[in-house]
C-alpha positions in Angstrom: 0.0 0.0 0.0 2.8 2.4 0.9 4.6 1.5 -2.4 1.4 2.3 -4.4 1.1 5.8 -2.7 4.8 6.5 -3.5 4.3 5.4 -7.2 1.3 7.7 -7.5 2.9 10.7 -5.8 6.2 10.6 -7.8 4.7 11.7 -11.2 2.7 14.4 -9.5 5.8 15.8 -7.7 7.7 15.7 -11.0 5.0 17.5 -12.9 4.8 20.2 -10.2 8.6 20.6 -10.2 8.7 21.0 -14.0 5.8 23.5 -14.1 7.4 25.6 -11.4 10.7 25.8 -13.3 9.1 26.7 -16.6 6.9 29.5 -15.5 8.2 32.8 -17.0 6.8 36.1 -15.6 4.4 37.9 -17.9 6.5 41.0 -17.9 9.5 39.0 -19.2 7.5 37.3 -21.9 5.9 40.5 -23.3 8.9 42.9 -22.8 10.4 42.5 -26.3 7.0 43.3 -27.9 6.4 46.3 -25.7 9.9 47.7 -26.3 9.6 47.2 -30.0 6.2 48.9 -30.1 7.4 51.9 -28.0 10.5 52.3 -30.1 8.7 52.3 -33.4 6.2 54.8 -32.1 8.8 57.1 -30.6 11.0 57.0 -33.6 8.1 58.2 -35.7 6.9 60.9 -33.2 10.5 62.2 -32.6 11.5 61.9 -36.3 14.6 60.0 -35.1 15.3 56.7 -36.7 18.3 56.1 -34.5 16.5 56.4 -31.1 17.0 53.7 -28.6 14.7 52.4 -25.9 15.1 50.9 -22.4 12.5 49.6 -19.9 12.4 51.7 -16.8 9.7 49.8 -14.9 7.4 46.8 -15.5 4.5 45.3 -13.6 1.6 43.0 -14.1 -1.8 44.7 -13.7 -5.3 43.3 -13.4 -7.9 43.3 -16.2 -10.3 46.3 -16.4 -13.0 46.4 -13.8 -15.8 45.4 -16.3 -13.8 42.3 -17.3 -13.4 41.4 -13.6 -17.2 41.6 -13.0 -17.8 38.8 -15.5 -14.6 37.0 -14.3 -12.9 37.3 -17.6 -10.1 39.2 -19.2 -6.4 38.5 -19.6 -3.7 39.8 -17.3 -1.8 42.8 -18.7 1.8 43.9 -18.4 2.5 47.6 -18.0 5.8 49.1 -18.9 7.4 52.5 -18.6 9.8 52.8 -21.5 12.3 55.6 -22.0 13.3 56.4 -25.5 16.2 58.8 -26.4 17.9 59.9 -29.5 18.6 63.0 -31.7 18.9 65.2 -28.6 15.4 64.2 -27.4 13.9 62.0 -24.7 10.5 60.6 -24.3 8.7 58.3 -21.8 5.9 56.1 -22.8 3.5 53.9 -20.8 2.9 50.7 -22.8 0.3 48.1 -22.1 0.3 44.6 -23.5 -2.4 41.9 -22.8 -1.5 38.3 -22.3 -2.3 36.3 -25.4 -2.5 39.3 -27.7 -0.3 40.1 -30.7 0.1 43.8 -30.0 0.5 46.6 -27.4 -0.8 50.1 -27.1 0.4 53.4 -25.5 -1.6 54.5 -22.5 -2.6 58.2 -22.7 
């Protein structure tokens, strides 16, 4: 009986260990897309094709209140991205939703 319990618990423990090791934070996953989006937008707005970007802050935020009321809506990552070049500097707030293929600038 003890051997049967151990045989059952071993695969469960292995699966839990593997899933814990493979979980990547949402902010890490979406950061390249957010940075690319901010950089393209700022290069256009600043008329500076050589501008560079760096992430100043990042955090996971909850879905909008109306999505929470119906218990739906993806988590979102919010980034503060600094862009500089051609003697100019700009800071953008960029939001990206989990599972989406794009980001947007928060006004």
